[in-house]
N, C-alpha and C positions, 0 to 999 in steps of 0.2 A: 797255180791254183788260186781261185779267188776266195778270200775270207768272207764271212757273212757280212761284215760292215761294208766292204767294197761292193758286193753284190747288191745290198740293200740301197746303197747310193746310186748305183747304176739303174736299178729299177725305178727309183724315185725320180730320177732326172734322166729318163731314157732317151730324150731327144738331143742329148749332147754327147760330144765325143771327148775323150781324154786328151787327144792331141790338138792343141789350139790351131795349128795350121789346117788340119782336116776339118775342124769345126768352122773356121772361117771360109774355107772352100765351099762347104755345103751351105752355109748361111748366105753367101753371095749367090749360089745357084738357085736357091729357093726364092730369094728376092728378085732374081731375074724372071722366074716363073710368075711371081706376083706382078711384076711390071707388065708381062705379056697378058696376064689375065685382066689387068685394068683396062686394056685396050678394048675389051668386050663391052665396057660400060657405054651407055648412050649419053651419059652426062657431058655437057659441053664445058662447064666451068672447071671441073676437076674430075679426072678418072682415077679411081683407087682400086687396087687389087689386094687380095688376102689369100694366104695359103696357111693352113693348120697342119703341122707335121708332128706325128707321135710314133715313136719306135722306128724311125727312119722311113715312115710311110706317110704320104699325104692322105689325110683323113677328111679334109674339106677345103673348099676354095670358095672365093666369093668376090664380087665387085659391086660397087655402089650403083644403085638403080632402083626403079620402082618395084613394088610387089608384083608377084605373079598375077596375071590377068589384067593389069593396068597397062595404059599406053607406056611407051618407052621413053617419052620425053621427061627428062628430070627437072627442067626449068619451065617456069611459066612465061607468059608473054612479055613480062618485064625482065626476064633473065634471072629472077630469083628461084632458088632451089625449092621445089615443092616439099611441103612439110612431111609428106609420107615416104620420101626417098630413103631407102635403107643404106646404111654405110656398109662397106665391103666386109669389115670384121663381123658386123651383125649378121649379114648373109651367111658367112662361113660358119659362125657359131650355130646359127639356125639349121644349117645343113647337118651339122653334127647331131643336134638334137633330134632330127628326123631319122637319123641312121642308128645302127647298132654300136657305133663308136662312142668313145668318151674322151673328152679333151683334157682330163686330169693329167698333169705333167707334160702337156704338149707345148710346142713352140709355135707362136703366131708370127708369121712374116707379113709385113704390111709395107705398102709404098709410102703411106703417110701414117704418122703416129696416131693413136686413137684419140677422139674427143673425150670429154669427161663422162658423157652418157655411155659411150661404148666401152670405156675403161672398166666401168662397173660390170658389164656383161663378160669381159674378158676375165676379170677376177673370179666372178661367180661360176664361170665354165671350168675353172680349175687350171687354166693356162698358167704355166710357171715361167715362161721365157717369152720375151717380145723382142723381135729384130725388125727394124724399120729403116726406110731410106730418109724421108723428109719429115721434119717436125711440123705438126699441125699448128696453126696460128695461135691457138690456146694450148699451152703445154700442161694444163692442170691434169689431163688424163695420164700423162707420163708420171708427173709427180705423184698422183694417187697410186698408180701401180708400183712405183718404186717404194713408197711408204708401206705398201702391203707385202713387199718382199719379193716381187718378181725380178728376175734378171732382165735387164734392159740393155739393148745394144743398138746403136745407130751406125749404119754403114752407108755413107752418102756417095761413095765412089765404088762402083761395082766392078771396075776394071783392074783393081790391084791384084 
């Protein structure tokens, strides 16, 4: 029988498992999904995928790309990313905002760690855990989220 403290902890952090091996197995599976989702991006420089999971359910997904109604080309004629391209995590968070779901207590799975701007969105969305594969060139987003108290985990080898 669960006591109140244990039940409250489970509800507060509902996207984690008490068994570390089981948690790792699911983390890797969701990251593999994020990698597949990244392949939907039309961006040539970098394809990034995101999955948001809460209560063992995927509540949103996203990949980097242009807003709805715009051409799919992410880069201009010089190969530079267009200013209005949305990052994968921003797209996923916006999907949650348009739905009846809430990201409070959720886990965000990303193929690349968030930039500093997206890290603010992650925090404000109520996401409590971040699992990612590759570090973004500027790690200030990860540093910010760690300072804010998010659990952060990098898994760079999905085959283990």
